[in-house]
N, C-alpha and C positions, 0 to 999 in steps of 0.2 A: 504493500500500500504506500510505501514511502515515495516511490517514483511518481505516483499519482499526485501526491501533495506538491512535489517539485514542479510538476507540469502545471498545476493550478496556480501556483505562485508566479510562474513565468508568464502565464496568461494574464494574470492580474496586473503584472508590471507593464505588459504591453498595452492593456486597456488604459492604465494611468497615463502612459506616454502619449497615447492618442488623444486622451482628454486634455492633457496639458498643451498639446500642439494646437487643438481646436480653440482652446481658451486663449492661447497666445495670438492666434489669428484674429480672434474677435476683439482682442485688446489693442491690435495695431491701430495707429492713428488713421482716422477716416481719410484724411488728405492723402495718405500713402496708398490706400486701397483704390482711391478714385482719382488719383493724379492724372492729368491730361498732359502727356508729353507731346509738345509741338516741335517737330523736326524742321529746323530752319536753316536754310543754306544761303551763302553769300560768297561773292568773289573777294570781299574785303579781307585784308590780311590781319592777323593778330597784331594788337598794339596800335592799330589805326583808330582814328576818331570814330569811324563807322562801327568797328568791332567793340570799342569801349562803350559806345552808345547802346548797342544791341545787348551786351552783357549786363549793363546797368538796367536796361528795360526788363530783361528776363528776371533779374533779382527782385525788382519792384513788383512785377506781375505775380511772382511766387509769394511775396510777402502779403500783398493785398488779397490774395485768394487763399490764404492760410495753407500754402503749399499745394493747392489743387492744380495750378497751372505751372508747367515747367517748360522752359525754352531750351531745347537741345540744339546748340548752334554748330554748324559745320562751316568753318571759315576758309578763306584762301582758295576757293575753287576746288576743294577736295571732293565735292560731289559732281564735278565737271563744270563746263561752261553753262551759261544761263539757259541755253536751249536744252541741255541735258537736265538741268534742274526742273524746267517746266515739264518735260516728259516724265520725270520721276514724280512730280506733283500730280500729274494726271493719273499715274499708275498707283497713287497712294503711298509711295515709298518715302516721299517728303510731303510736308504739309504747308510750309510757308517759305518765303524768301524775300530778301532785299535785292532788287534788280535795277539795272539800268534800262534804258529804253529798248534795248535789244530783246531782253527777256519779256518785258512788259508788252512789246509789240507782238510777241508770239501768242499772248493771251488776248489782247485787245489792240489791234494794230493802229487804230486811229490816234492812240496816245502818242505815237511817234511824231505827230505834228508839232509837239513841243520842242523837238530837237531839230527842226528845220534850220538850215543855215541862215544866219542874219535875221532871224525872226524877231528876237527880243533884244532891244538895245540896252536895257537895264534889268536888274533883278526886280525892281519895283513893277515893271511891265509884266514880267513873268508871274510874280505873285498876284497881281491884279487879275490876270486872265485865268490863272489856275484856280484861284479862290472863287471866281465867278462861275466857273464850270464844275466845281467840286461835286455838286449833287448829280449832275449828268455823268460825270466820270464814275462815281460810285455805282450808279445804276447800270452802266454799260459793263463794268467789271462783274457785277453780280449776275447779269444776264449770261456772262461767259463762264460762270461757275466759280467766281473768286470774290473775296471781300477785300476791298481796297482799304488798308489800314492807315495809309498816309503817303502823300507824295512829297518829294524833295528834289534837290538838285545836286549835281556833282561839281558844278562850276563852269565857267566859260572855258571853251577849248581853244587853245592857241597852237600854232604850228611850231613843233620842235624839229630842228634839223642840224646837219653838220656843215651846211653852207648857208650864207645869209639869204633869207627869203624876203625880198622887198617888192616883188612884182609877180603877176600871174605867170609871166614868161620864165621866172626863176623856178616856179613849180613845174613847169612843162619841160624842164631840162631832162635829158635822158639819164642823167646820173641820179635823179630823184626816185627813190623807191618808197612811195607813200603807203602807209598802212590804212586798211579799211577792214572792219569786221566782216566776216564772210556773209553774214546775214543782214548787214546794215545797208538796206536798199537806198536810204537817203544819201549816205556818204558816197556810195558807189555811183549814184545818179549825178550828184554834184561834181564829183571829180571827173566823171566822164564828160559832162558838159564843159568843164574847164580844161579838158584835154590833159589831165594829170594821170600818169600811169600809176596804178594801184597794185598792192600785193595783199590779197585777202588772207587774213589770219584771225583766229579767235584770241581773246585777251590772254589766255593762258599760254599762247604760243609767241607772244610779242617779245618777251625778254630773250629767249633763245634765238629768235629771228634777228634781233638787234645784234647779239653777239656774233652770229654767223655772217652778218652783212646782208642778209636777205631783205632787211628793212633798214632805212636810214632817216626816215622822215615820218612824223605822225602828228595828229592833233589830239591833245589831251589837256586836262586842267592841270595847273601847277601842282596841286596837292596829289593828284593821281600819279603824275610823273615821279613824285618823291615817294609816295606810299608803295608803289609797285616797282620801285628801284629802276626806272627807265632813264632817269635824268642824267646819269653819268655817261650815257651813250651819245649825248648831244653837246653842241657848242653854242647854238643859237636858238632864240625863240622870237617869232614875229609878234608884234604888238596888236595886230588886228584879230579879234576873236572870230573863229569860224562859226561857232554856234554855242549854245549852252547845253551841257549834258544834264539830263533829268533822270530821276529814279523814283522808286516807290517800294513800299512793303506790302505784300499781299499774303493772304492765306486762302486755301481752298474752301469753297463754300461747304463742302462735305465735312471737313474737319471742324469748321466753325459751328455747324449745326449740331455737332456732337456735344458742344459745350452747353452748360446751363445758362439761362439768361443772365445770371450774376457774373459768371465767368466771361461771357461775351462782353458784358459792360466793362469789366476790368481790363480785358484785352484791348478793346477799342480805345478806351480813355487813356490807358498807359501808352499804347503805341502812338496815338496822336500827339500826346504831350512830348514824348521823346523825339518824334519826327520833327516837331517844331524846333526843339533845341538843336537837333542835328543840322537843320538847314542853316541856322545862324552860325553854328560851330564850323561847319564845312566852309562857309564863305570866309570866315576869319582865317581858317587854315590855308585857304587858297592865297589870301593876302600874305600870310607869313611865309608860305612856301615860295611865292614869287620873289620875295625879298631874299630868302635863303639861297634860291637858285642863282641869283645874281652875285650876292656877296660871298657865299661859301663855295658854291659849285662852279662859279666862274662863267655861267651862261650869260651871253650877251643878248640883250633885248634889242632887236632891230626894228626900225620903223617901216611899216608897209607903205609904199609910195601913194601919196595923195592922188596921183593921176590914175591909179589902178583901182581905187576904192569903189568908184561908181560901177566900174565893169564887174568887180567882185560881187557887188550887191545885185547887179542885173543877172548874173549867173545864178545867184541864190533864188531870185524870183522865178527864173526859168525853171529851176528845180522844183519850186513850190507848185507850179502849174503842171509840170510833167507828171507829178505823182498823184494828181487828182484822179479818183476812180480806182487807183491801185492801192493806196494806203488809207486815204480819207476822202470824204465827199467834198464837192465844191461848196456846199452849204456850210460845212464845218470850217473850211479854210476862210470863207467869207465872214463867218461869225467871229473868228479870232482877229482877222484884219480889221473888222468894224470895231471890236472892243479896243484894239490897240489905237486906232485912229481917234476914237472918242477919248481915250485916256490921255493921249498925247496932246490933244487940243486943250484939255483941262489942266495939263501940267506943263 
């Protein structure tokens, strides 16, 4: 009978273990059991203003939701370029991302209109138009299956080169190897109109292409040139901006709908607040980066010839009109031009 008692004792120990395991699970924090991990991808490198902003945003979201919302950030393009990120979002492998116009255009292509060459003369003009169209933009992204959490900008794009670029003819030189993103229909159209030879590459391919000599000229904001370590491959920067780079933060509607109303409120309010801060910080960073490029990196800012500026603007308008029906409607282009004209008359 002794073996029977041993067996009963062992069985009782197992039951106690199971009970304690169940009790432990029941006592786990509710936030842990119901935490919503949002997988968030970006090209922004660690340590950049963008990444610092996203990390702070994630911490605040988690605190305000008692740990129920967690932002799992994939920086530095580790999930691929923006087109890869959009494909993964559609497949449910990623949920959210901070993107430039290239990624956003894959979701809702009319937003690319903000990145047309020579469209906005000042940040105030950009802010005015974007704020006016905010509700329309949110609706179009929602119709496409995404929630627009906030729009921002990357800064004005200037031409960086290894030979002074003062005229359109300088850009047409056979020695110029101008970068354009493979999917950037606007840049490709603009450079083609200007008869500038381009070398299509994705962002993650730019640095090795600069090292190999496949590229030697590109348009970027000063802060991007510093943050992505492109700046030390150049000697000159032209003072006439090509366009303003825009971006935004989005989450799939499917993932957003999984959240409770309170979680949605926390996500929206936190993202919008941090997006507003990010806009101002990036603009300041671009000013600081421009100063550093000149004083520390030795990049010379050259003046784009006054005689070529009107021709440059005419090429820009030609590009605006050429892309009607391909990227955006005539009505949408007219609406933005009307808003700009009205704003300029008042200011």
